[in-house]
C-alpha positions in Angstrom: -54.4 -15.9 11.1 -56.2 -18.3 8.4 -59.0 -18.9 9.8 -59.6 -15.3 10.3 -60.4 -15.3 6.2 -63.3 -16.0 4.9 -64.3 -16.8 0.8 -66.1 -13.4 -0.4 -67.7 -13.2 -4.0 -67.8 -9.5 -4.6 -70.8 -8.7 -7.1 -70.4 -8.9 -10.7 -69.6 -5.9 -12.0 -67.8 -4.3 -8.7 -64.1 -3.2 -8.0 -63.3 -6.3 -6.3 -61.3 -9.0 -8.0 -63.6 -12.3 -8.1 -63.5 -15.1 -5.3 -60.9 -12.9 -3.4 -60.5 -13.6 0.4 -61.7 -10.8 2.9 -60.7 -10.5 6.4 -63.3 -10.8 8.9 -62.5 -9.1 12.5 -65.2 -11.2 14.6 -63.6 -14.8 12.9 -60.0 -13.4 14.0 -61.7 -12.7 17.5 -62.9 -16.1 17.9 -59.9 -17.6 17.0 -57.6 -15.5 19.0 -60.0 -15.9 22.0 -59.4 -19.9 21.1 -55.2 -19.4 20.7 -55.0 -17.7 24.4 -57.3 -20.4 26.0 -55.3 -23.0 24.5 -51.3 -21.3 25.3 -49.0 -22.4 28.3 -50.5 -26.1 28.0 -48.7 -29.3 29.2 -49.8 -31.2 26.7 -47.0 -33.7 26.6 -48.8 -34.7 30.1 -51.9 -36.2 28.2 -50.8 -39.1 27.6 -51.6 -41.8 30.2 -49.1 -44.0 29.7 -46.2 -40.8 29.7 -47.8 -39.5 33.1 -48.0 -42.7 35.3 -44.3 -43.3 34.2 -43.7 -39.9 35.3 -45.6 -40.0 39.0 -44.0 -43.3 39.9 -40.6 -41.4 39.3 -41.6 -38.5 41.4 -42.6 -40.9 44.2 -39.5 -42.5 44.1 -37.2 -39.0 44.6 -36.7 -38.3 41.0 -36.1 -35.2 39.7 -37.8 -33.3 37.1 -34.7 -33.2 34.9 -33.6 -37.3 36.1 -37.2 -37.8 34.5 -36.8 -35.7 31.4 -33.5 -36.9 30.8 -33.9 -40.7 31.6 -37.0 -41.1 29.3 -35.0 -41.5 25.8 -33.1 -43.7 27.4 -36.4 -46.0 28.3 -38.3 -45.3 25.4 -38.3 -45.2 21.7 -41.2 -43.5 21.9 -41.8 -39.8 20.9 -44.9 -39.6 22.8 -42.9 -40.4 25.5 -41.0 -37.2 26.4 -40.8 -34.3 28.0 -38.7 -31.5 29.2 -38.2 -30.5 32.8 -39.8 -26.9 32.6 -43.3 -28.8 31.2 -43.0 -31.1 33.8 -42.3 -28.3 36.7 -45.8 -26.5 35.2 -47.6 -29.4 35.0 -46.7 -30.3 38.6 -47.4 -26.7 39.9 -50.8 -26.6 37.4 -53.8 -26.0 38.9 -55.3 -28.9 37.8 -52.7 -31.0 39.8 -53.3 -29.8 42.9 -54.8 -33.0 44.0 -52.3 -35.0 43.6 -49.5 -32.9 45.3 -47.1 -33.8 43.5 -44.8 -31.0 45.0 -44.2 -32.6 47.7 -41.6 -35.3 45.9 -39.3 -32.7 44.7 -36.3 -31.7 46.4 -37.1 -28.9 47.7 -41.2 -29.6 48.3 -41.8 -26.2 47.4 -46.2 -25.3 47.9 -45.3 -22.7 45.1 -42.2 -22.0 42.4 -40.2 -19.1 44.3 -37.3 -16.7 42.8 -33.9 -16.5 44.4 -32.6 -13.4 45.8 -30.6 -11.7 48.1 -29.4 -8.6 50.6 -26.7 -7.1 51.2 -24.7 -7.0 55.0 -22.1 -4.6 56.3 -20.2 -7.1 58.4 -18.3 -10.2 59.0 -17.8 -12.6 61.9 -15.2 -14.4 60.6 -11.2 -13.5 60.9 -9.1 -13.9 57.7 -12.3 -14.8 55.5 -11.7 -14.7 51.6 -14.2 -14.0 49.5 -15.4 -15.9 46.6 -14.5 -13.3 44.1 -11.1 -13.8 45.1 -11.4 -17.8 44.0 -9.1 -19.1 40.9 -10.5 -19.1 37.8 -10.2 -22.7 37.6 -12.0 -23.7 40.5 -15.4 -21.3 38.5 -15.0 -23.6 35.6 -15.2 -26.7 37.4 -12.3 -27.7 35.3 -10.2 -28.9 37.7 -11.2 -32.0 40.3 -10.7 -31.0 43.7 -12.3 -28.2 44.9 -15.6 -28.6 47.2 -18.4 -26.6 48.4 -19.4 -26.9 52.1 -22.8 -26.2 54.5 -24.6 -27.8 57.2 -28.1 -29.5 57.8 -29.6 -28.6 61.0 -31.8 -31.3 62.6 -34.6 -30.6 65.5 -33.0 -28.4 67.6 -30.5 -29.7 70.4 -30.8 -32.9 68.2 -27.5 -32.7 66.1 -26.5 -31.6 62.8 -25.4 -33.0 59.1 -22.1 -31.2 58.0 -22.0 -31.5 54.4 -19.3 -31.4 51.5 -20.1 -31.4 47.9 -17.1 -31.8 44.8 -17.9 -29.5 42.7 -16.6 -31.5 39.3 -18.0 -34.5 39.7 -21.1 -33.8 42.5 -20.1 -36.6 44.8 -21.8 -36.0 48.2 -19.8 -36.7 51.6 -21.8 -36.5 55.0 -21.3 -36.7 58.7 -23.3 -36.2 61.5 -22.5 -33.9 64.5 -23.1 -33.6 68.1 -23.5 -29.7 67.4 -22.4 -27.7 64.5 -19.4 -25.7 66.3 -16.7 -24.5 64.7 -14.3 -26.9 66.6 -16.9 -30.0 65.4 -16.9 -28.5 61.8 -13.0 -28.5 61.4 -12.2 -31.7 62.8 -15.4 -33.2 60.7 -13.1 -32.0 57.1 -9.8 -32.5 58.6 -11.4 -36.0 58.9 -13.0 -36.3 55.7 -10.2 -34.6 53.6 -7.0 -37.1 55.6 -8.4 -39.5 53.9 -8.8 -38.7 50.7 -5.8 -38.6 47.8 -4.2 -35.0 48.1 -5.3 -34.5 44.4 -9.3 -34.7 45.3 -9.1 -31.5 48.4 -7.9 -28.7 47.2 -10.5 -26.2 48.2 -13.6 -25.6 49.5 -16.2 -22.9 49.5 -18.8 -22.3 52.0 -21.2 -19.8 53.7 -20.7 -17.4 56.6 -22.1 -19.7 59.3 -19.9 -19.3 62.0 -19.1 -23.6 61.6 -16.8 -21.9 59.2 -14.5 -19.3 61.7 -11.9 -21.8 62.7 -11.6 -22.4 58.5 -7.9 -21.2 58.3 -6.6 -24.7 61.0 -7.8 -26.4 57.6 -5.5 -24.3 55.6 -2.1 -24.4 58.3 -2.7 -28.1 58.6 -3.6 -29.8 55.4 -3.1 -26.6 53.0 -6.9 -26.5 51.9 -7.9 -23.3 51.7 -11.3 -21.6 52.2 -13.6 -19.0 50.0 -17.2 -17.5 51.4 -19.7 -16.6 49.2 -21.5 -13.3 50.0 -23.9 -13.3 52.6 -27.1 -14.7 51.9 -26.0 -16.0 48.3 -26.8 -19.3 48.5 -26.9 -19.7 44.6 -22.9 -18.8 44.5 -23.0 -22.5 46.4 -25.6 -23.9 44.4 -24.4 -27.6 44.1 -24.3 -28.2 47.7 -27.5 -26.5 48.0 -28.9 -28.5 45.2 -27.8 -31.7 47.2 -28.8 -30.1 50.9 -32.4 -30.4 49.2 -32.1 -34.6 48.2 -30.5 -34.8 51.7 -34.1 -33.0 53.0 -36.0 -35.6 50.9 -34.9 -38.2 53.7 -34.8 -35.7 56.7 -37.3 -33.3 56.4 -36.4 -30.2 58.4 -37.6 -30.3 61.9 -36.7 -34.0 62.0 -34.7 -35.1 65.3 -31.7 -36.7 64.7 -30.7 -38.0 68.0 -31.6 -41.5 66.7 -30.0 -41.1 63.1 -26.8 -43.1 63.2 -23.6 -42.3 60.5 -24.3 -45.6 59.1 -27.9 -44.8 58.2 -26.9 -41.2 56.9 -23.6 -43.2 55.1 -27.1 -45.7 53.3 -29.0 -42.2 52.6 -25.3 -40.6 50.6 -24.7 -43.7 48.7 -28.1 -43.5 47.6 -28.1 -40.2 46.4 -24.4 -40.8 44.9 -25.9 -43.4 42.7 -28.6 -41.7 41.1 -27.7 -40.7 37.4 -27.1 -36.7 36.8 -27.7 -34.8 33.2 -24.4 -32.9 34.1 -22.7 -35.9 34.3 -24.3 -37.4 30.8 -26.3 -39.3 33.1 -23.7 -41.0 34.7 -23.2 -41.3 38.8 -21.6 -38.6 40.9 -20.1 -41.7 42.6 -18.7 -43.4 39.0 -16.7 -40.0 38.1 -15.8 -39.2 41.7 -13.9 -42.8 41.8 -12.6 -42.2 38.0 -11.4 -38.3 38.9 -10.0 -39.6 42.4 -8.0 -42.4 41.1 -6.7 -40.2 38.4 -4.5 -36.9 39.6 -3.4 -35.9 36.0 -6.8 -35.9 34.4 -8.9 -33.2 33.9 -12.0 -33.2 32.9 -14.5 -30.4 31.5 -17.5 -29.4 32.5 -20.3 -26.8 32.3 -21.6 -25.0 35.4 
């Protein structure tokens, strides 16, 4: 508030000390108005070189978190630094509306939104085991081999993509199905996990979609139990939801999947699995999955 004070000389012989600084309300208000006008501004994004680098990475499908984490690796320059939150604020700022940068984000939302849920009072899946009964070793991601499952829908009647994401390595597997039926889903799961080392398939956490109604068959054949998230609580399977969003960058909602081949889908998944992740100290999911799947005795400590 230094700008709110100004030197003021008391008259000789007055009670005040000589040259005492006096508070001026008008100056204080003007200073506050200037500060308010400049607050919450993404100052970092006023450097043309930084803006150009960020926009090019967004157009390549990089997330703000990946961009923020990669900058210190690419540049030994303090000006080439920006936090993830600053990037989101800049992307959604009214001044950047003309750029349409939101469309390059994983979810492609025009506005940032809050996450929430609601309660339901019935179950449609027999022998369903709640996520709240899931062992703690799954929650802390210290043990390799625990997965999250879901389905990515195409245009009605054109096919479904079954997705599995390993919680520790963030490695993604996806299989195209003709329909999202319980029979097709459990068959895809058996094929996926039968091809992996035994320690790479310990459990699956999924939502309450009817495609997982035959989860018990997976437990009977491969000994892999399934746990079910609370209804309308997608954040309980946040890793899978995040990677489904990445798939949506290639195959937006409403995409006709009729002509999509498994080979083309594999190419998309390979590209996703070979992008660096902050949670993995900027290693790729493919690198970590290869390391952990080849070492059954290895325990990795990772944060949520």
